C-alpha positions in Angstrom: 0.0 0.0 0.0 1.4 3.4 -0.9 2.1 6.2 1.4 -0.6 8.6 2.7 0.0 12.2 1.9 -1.8 15.4 3.1 -2.5 18.5 1.2 -4.8 21.5 1.1 -8.0 20.8 -0.9 -8.5 22.4 -4.3 -11.8 23.2 -5.9 -11.5 20.2 -8.2 -11.8 18.0 -5.1 -15.2 19.2 -4.2 -17.3 16.4 -5.9 -15.3 13.7 -4.1 -15.3 15.6 -0.7 -19.1 16.2 -0.9 -19.6 12.5 -1.8 -17.6 11.6 1.4 -19.8 13.9 3.5 -23.0 12.3 2.0 -21.8 8.8 2.5 -23.6 8.0 5.7 -27.0 8.1 7.3 -26.7 11.6 8.6 -25.0 13.0 5.5 -27.5 11.5 3.1 -30.2 13.6 4.8 -28.3 16.9 4.6 -25.8 16.8 1.7 -26.4 17.0 -2.1 -23.8 15.1 -4.0 -25.2 16.1 -7.4 -23.6 16.9 -10.7 -23.2 19.8 -11.0 -22.8 20.5 -7.3 -25.0 23.2 -5.8 -23.4 26.6 -5.8 -23.4 26.7 -2.0 -20.5 24.2 -1.9 -18.4 26.3 -4.3 -19.1 29.4 -2.2 -18.3 27.6 1.0 -15.0 26.3 -0.4 -14.0 29.7 -1.7 -14.6 31.2 1.8 -12.5 28.5 3.5 -9.7 28.7 0.9 -9.5 32.5 1.2 -9.2 32.4 5.1 -5.7 31.8 6.5 -7.3 30.5 9.7 -9.0 27.7 7.8 -7.7 24.5 6.2 -9.7 22.0 4.3 -7.2 19.1 4.5 -7.3 16.1 2.1 -5.6 12.8 2.9 -4.6 11.2 -0.4 -3.3 7.8 -1.4 -2.2 7.1 -5.0 -3.5 10.5 -6.1 -7.0 9.8 -4.8 -8.6 11.6 -1.9 -9.2 9.0 0.9 -10.1 11.4 3.7 -10.8 14.9 4.7 -11.3 17.3 7.6 -11.7 21.0 8.2 -9.4 22.7 10.7 -10.2 26.2 12.0 -7.9 28.2 14.2 -9.8 30.4 16.7 -8.2 33.2 18.7 -9.5 33.7 22.2 -9.0 35.4 25.6 -10.1 32.6 27.9 -7.5 30.1 29.1 -5.0 33.0 29.2 -5.6 33.9 25.6 -5.3 30.4 24.3 -5.9 29.8 20.6 -8.1 26.9 19.8 -8.3 24.5 16.9 -11.8 23.4 15.9 -11.9 20.2 13.8 -15.0 19.4 11.8 -16.2 17.4 8.9 -13.9 14.4 9.5 -14.5 11.7 6.9 -12.8 8.7 5.4 -14.0 7.4 2.1 -15.9 4.2 2.7 -13.6 2.3 0.3 -10.6 3.3 2.5 -12.0 2.7 6.0 -10.1 0.4 8.4 -6.7 1.3 7.0 -5.6 3.8 9.7 -6.3 6.8 7.5 -8.5 8.6 10.1 -6.0 8.2 12.8 -3.1 9.4 10.6 -5.2 12.3 9.4 -6.1 13.4 12.9 -2.5 13.1 14.1 -1.5 15.3 11.2 -4.2 17.8 12.1 -3.0 17.9 15.7 0.5 18.6 14.5 -0.8 21.5 12.4 -2.7 22.8 15.4 0.5 22.8 17.5 2.5 24.5 14.7 -0.2 27.2 14.6 0.1 27.9 18.3 -3.1 26.3 19.5 -3.3 25.1 23.1 -6.7 23.5 22.9 -8.2 21.3 20.2 -11.9 20.7 20.1 -14.4 18.9 18.0 -18.0 17.8 18.0 -19.5 14.5 16.9 -23.2 13.6 16.6 -24.4 11.7 19.6 -25.5 8.9 17.3 -21.9 8.3 16.2 -20.8 5.9 19.0 -17.9 4.6 16.9 -16.6 8.1 16.2 -16.8 9.0 19.9 -14.6 5.9 20.7 -12.2 6.8 17.9 -11.7 10.4 19.3 -11.4 9.1 22.9 -8.6 6.7 21.7 -6.8 9.8 20.4 -7.0 11.4 23.8 -10.1 13.6 23.4 -12.4 13.8 26.4 -16.1 14.4 26.5 -15.6 17.5 28.6 -18.5 19.6 27.4 -22.1 19.3 26.2 -22.3 20.7 22.7 -25.4 22.5 21.5 -26.4 23.7 18.0 -29.0 25.8 16.5 -29.7 25.3 12.8 -31.3 28.0 10.7 -33.3 26.6 7.8 
């Protein structure tokens, strides 16, 4: 098996990345992996790509995206002005699961967070994703807070 590499996403990756987001029960209900993609995905990507505090990271094997996540660096004043890293949208392509890609991708993201001066790394996972919760706990994350969301439709 060839080496896993990491890179910043490019617009041409969007169909594959959206397909990863749509490839589970929760994603099927909220994503639209259509051809052509809805304009909102292109606009969202453009905003992420233009912001130096954002990184849409792609894990790639043999030139094919195998995983993705979004990393956001957030300045703050709590915790003595600690910067935080928020990790969202962690996905591994269904054809590549069980190969350690998720763990390698997360470790790479944690290294980036350290390099960018973050002292706290946080993420959320849907309460229905028991396997994801175990995965993050194995990486050292603790369920320290109760997350809440409000979605505008």
